[in-house]
C-alpha positions as CSV (number, residue, x, y, z in Angstrom):
1,X,-11.5,-10.3,-8.3
2,X,-10.1,-10.2,-11.9
3,X,-6.5,-10.2,-12.8
4,X,-6.7,-6.5,-13.6
5,X,-8.3,-5.7,-10.3
6,X,-5.7,-7.7,-8.4
7,X,-2.8,-6.0,-10.3
8,X,-4.3,-2.5,-9.7
9,X,-4.9,-3.3,-6.1
10,X,-1.3,-4.6,-5.7
11,X,0.3,-1.5,-7.2
12,X,-2.0,0.9,-5.4
13,X,-1.0,-0.8,-2.1
14,X,2.6,-0.3,-3.0
15,X,2.4,3.5,-3.4
16,X,2.9,4.2,0.3
17,X,6.0,2.1,0.3
18,X,7.2,3.7,-3.0
19,X,6.8,7.2,-1.5
20,X,8.6,6.2,1.7
21,X,11.4,4.5,-0.3
22,X,11.9,7.6,-2.4
23,X,12.3,9.6,0.8
24,X,14.8,7.0,2.1
25,X,16.6,7.0,-1.2
26,X,16.8,10.8,-1.2
27,X,18.5,10.7,2.2
28,X,21.1,8.0,1.5
29,X,24.2,9.2,-0.4
30,X,24.2,7.3,-3.7
31,X,22.1,4.2,-2.7
32,X,23.4,1.0,-4.1
33,X,21.2,-1.7,-5.5
34,X,21.9,-4.0,-2.6
35,X,20.5,-1.4,-0.1
36,X,17.6,-0.7,-2.4
37,X,16.7,-4.4,-2.7
38,X,17.0,-4.9,1.1
39,X,14.6,-2.1,1.6
40,X,12.3,-3.4,-1.1
41,X,12.3,-6.9,0.4
42,X,11.5,-5.7,3.9
43,X,8.6,-3.6,2.6
44,X,7.4,-6.4,0.3
45,X,7.3,-9.1,3.0
46,X,5.5,-6.8,5.5
47,X,3.0,-5.6,2.9
48,X,2.4,-9.1,1.7
49,X,1.7,-10.5,5.2
50,X,-0.7,-7.7,6.4
51,X,-3.5,-8.5,4.0
52,X,-3.5,-12.1,5.2
53,X,-3.9,-10.9,8.8
54,X,-6.7,-8.5,7.8
55,X,-8.4,-11.2,5.8
56,X,-8.4,-13.5,8.9
57,X,-9.9,-10.7,10.9
58,X,-12.5,-10.1,8.2
59,X,-13.5,-13.7,8.0
60,X,-14.2,-13.7,11.7
61,X,-16.6,-10.8,11.3
62,X,-18.1,-11.8,7.9
63,X,-21.0,-13.7,9.3
64,X,-22.2,-10.7,11.2
65,X,-22.2,-8.2,8.4
66,X,-22.6,-10.3,5.3
67,X,-25.6,-8.3,4.1
68,X,-23.6,-5.1,4.2
69,X,-20.2,-6.5,3.0
70,X,-20.2,-4.5,-0.2
71,X,-20.7,-1.3,1.7
72,X,-17.9,-2.2,4.2
73,X,-15.5,-2.8,1.3
74,X,-16.5,0.4,-0.4
75,X,-16.2,2.5,2.8
76,X,-12.8,1.0,3.7
77,X,-11.4,1.5,0.2
78,X,-12.9,5.0,0.1
79,X,-11.4,6.0,3.4
80,X,-8.0,4.6,2.5
81,X,-8.1,6.3,-0.9
82,X,-9.0,9.6,0.6
83,X,-6.3,9.3,3.2
84,X,-3.7,8.4,0.6
85,X,-4.8,11.4,-1.6
86,X,-4.6,13.8,1.4
87,X,-1.2,12.4,2.3
88,X,0.0,12.9,-1.3
89,X,-1.3,16.4,-1.5
90,X,0.2,17.5,1.9
91,X,3.6,19.2,2.1
92,X,6.4,16.9,3.3
93,X,7.8,17.6,6.7
94,X,11.2,19.2,6.0
95,X,12.3,19.2,9.6
96,X,11.6,15.5,10.0
97,X,13.5,14.7,6.8
98,X,16.5,16.9,7.8
99,X,16.8,15.0,11.1
100,X,16.9,11.6,9.5
101,X,20.2,9.6,9.4
102,X,22.1,9.1,6.2
103,X,21.9,5.3,6.4
104,X,18.9,3.4,7.7
105,X,19.0,0.4,10.1
106,X,16.9,-2.6,9.1
107,X,14.6,-2.0,12.1
108,X,13.9,1.5,11.0
109,X,13.0,0.3,7.5
110,X,10.8,-2.5,9.1
111,X,9.0,0.0,11.3
112,X,8.3,2.2,8.3
113,X,7.1,-0.9,6.4
114,X,4.7,-1.7,9.2
115,X,3.3,1.8,9.3
116,X,2.8,2.0,5.5
117,X,1.2,-1.5,5.5
118,X,-1.8,-0.5,7.7
119,X,-3.8,0.1,4.6
120,X,-3.0,-3.4,3.3
121,X,-4.4,-4.8,6.6
122,X,-7.6,-2.9,6.1
123,X,-7.8,-4.0,2.5
124,X,-7.3,-7.6,3.7
125,X,-10.4,-7.1,6.0
126,X,-12.4,-6.0,3.0
127,X,-11.1,-8.9,0.8
128,X,-12.6,-11.4,3.3
129,X,-16.0,-10.4,2.0
130,X,-15.2,-11.0,-1.7
131,X,-14.5,-14.1,-3.6
132,X,-10.8,-13.8,-4.1
133,X,-7.7,-16.0,-3.8
134,X,-6.2,-14.2,-0.8
135,X,-2.8,-16.0,-1.1
136,X,-2.5,-14.8,-4.7
137,X,-3.6,-11.3,-3.9
138,X,-1.2,-11.1,-0.9
139,X,1.6,-12.4,-3.1
140,X,0.8,-9.8,-5.8
141,X,0.8,-7.1,-3.2
142,X,4.1,-8.3,-1.7
143,X,5.8,-8.5,-5.1
144,X,4.5,-5.2,-6.4
145,X,5.7,-3.5,-3.1
146,X,9.1,-5.2,-3.3
147,X,9.5,-3.9,-6.9
148,X,8.2,-0.4,-6.2
149,X,10.1,0.1,-3.0
150,X,13.4,-1.1,-4.6
151,X,12.8,1.2,-7.5
152,X,11.8,4.0,-5.1
153,X,15.1,3.9,-3.3
154,X,17.0,4.0,-6.5
155,X,15.0,6.9,-7.9
156,X,14.9,8.7,-4.6
157,X,18.2,10.4,-5.0
158,X,17.3,12.0,-8.3
159,X,13.5,12.5,-8.0
160,X,13.1,13.4,-4.4
161,X,9.7,13.6,-2.7
162,X,7.7,15.1,-5.5
163,X,7.0,11.9,-7.5
164,X,6.4,9.9,-4.3
165,X,3.6,12.1,-3.3
166,X,2.0,12.0,-6.8
167,X,2.2,8.2,-6.7
168,X,0.3,8.2,-3.4
169,X,-2.4,10.3,-4.9
170,X,-2.7,7.9,-7.9
171,X,-2.9,5.0,-5.5
172,X,-5.7,6.6,-3.6
173,X,-7.7,7.3,-6.8
174,X,-7.2,3.7,-7.8
175,X,-8.5,2.4,-4.4
176,X,-11.6,4.6,-4.6
177,X,-12.2,3.3,-8.2
178,X,-11.9,-0.3,-7.1
179,X,-14.3,0.3,-4.2
180,X,-16.8,2.0,-6.4
181,X,-16.6,-0.8,-8.9
182,X,-17.3,-3.4,-6.2
183,X,-20.2,-1.4,-4.9
184,X,-21.8,-0.8,-8.3
185,X,-21.4,-4.4,-9.3
186,X,-23.0,-5.7,-6.2
187,X,-25.9,-3.1,-6.3
188,X,-26.5,-4.0,-10.0
189,X,-27.1,-7.6,-9.0
190,X,-30.0,-6.6,-6.8
């Protein structure tokens, strides 16, 4: 993967965390930078570790589907992209947001981080089929997520859910674009 692809992948993986962090920031009265950074670090660490786990799973399966690996990557990224776009276009659950506490415990933030990192696990599986430095890619994903989640909490109070959903749509479009690029590059080699 190129530096541009890695950067785009990292920031598209961070959009779920960004959207969740905006929601959390909107529910906390005047979030401080310390709270935002704590949230960002939790999201970043989880989001950085899950592609490594997915990559290990993908390596185990790579010998069985090597001839179809480009299709696997494309389908995984397409499915994730479509899911992110659908999530970004759906209306937020107002009842769920109203029932949330004003301050979030670390375990609640960690649980949200795990839920939003499932896509990074799937991307990690796909990356096992590509020639990429998984440690660098996972680090880029973790750093981008830390930055975006921290920023999301700080912006959440003012911007609310609207920008978070649009960021998720953009992330989905980017994932579909990366998957399509990988597929067309592989098919053009044949």
